[in-house]
C-alpha positions, -999 to +999 in steps of 0.1 A: -645-582+060-612-592+075-628-614+102-647-632+074-617-637+050-600-670+048-571-681+025-596-706+010-613-675-006-582-666-027-591-687-058-625-671-060-611-636-056-583-642-081-609-655-106-632-626-100-604-601-103-589-615-135-622-618-152-635-584-141-603-564-149-588-586-175-620-585-194-616-548-197-582-550-214-595-556-249-612-522-249-578-505-245-557-528-266-576-557-283-546-570-302-525-573-270-554-589-252-558-615-279-521-623-280-520-627-242-551-649-244-529-672-266-543-664-301-518-660-329-510-626-345-528-635-377-560-635-357-551-607-332-542-583-361-575-589-379-598-558-374-630-578-371-615-600-343-615-570-320-653-567-321-657-604-313-632-600-284-651-570-270-684-591-270-667-620-254-649-599-228-681-581-219-695-614-207-662-623-190-663-590-171-699-597-161-690-631-148-662-616-127-686-589-113-711-617-105-684-636-086-675-604-066-712-598-059-717-634-047-686-632-026-694-599-009-730-609-002-716-640+015-731-664-011-698-683-011-712-717-020-726-700-052-690-687-059-679-723-058-705-734-082-695-707-107-658-716-103-664-752-108-685-749-140-666-720-155-632-734-147-640-768-160-660-759-192-646-726-203-611-737-194-614-767-216-628-748-245-603-719-242-574-744-240-586-764-270-589-733-292-555-719-282-539-754-288-555-757-322-543-722-330-507-732-324-499-721-289-496-754-268-477-738-239-504-711-233-531-738-238-515-760-212-512-731-188-549-721-194-560-757-188-540-762-156-549-729-141-586-731-150-589-767-137-572-757-104-599-731-100-625-757-110-611-781-084-613-754-057-649-748-067-658-785-068-642-789-034-663-761-020-633-741-007-650-707-007-682-718+010-666-741+036-667-727+071-635-726+091 
């Protein structure tokens, strides 16, 4: 793999890692996962919110696994498509919800980081040949 790796692949690998492994966090500590996501304690401490977080994070983990699968099967242009769409849309929705729930700093961070990933995807960084 090392002869195939390029620094341009880092955004896709970061996204795949954070979604795959970060998505598992809620199974061990749903409250802490929700707080880290940017939701307030009044939501994170609600027992029913944990079930919703588990359902959401199952899908997040699957998307991360799909990114890894696409990357390691050398379907790098497909990685860019996933990054572009996921970063643009999910990043916007996540940021909006976190902002409305009273955490503007976390919302701004979520928006900036997700849109940087989306920009890398739209630019085709992962699929571009050296």
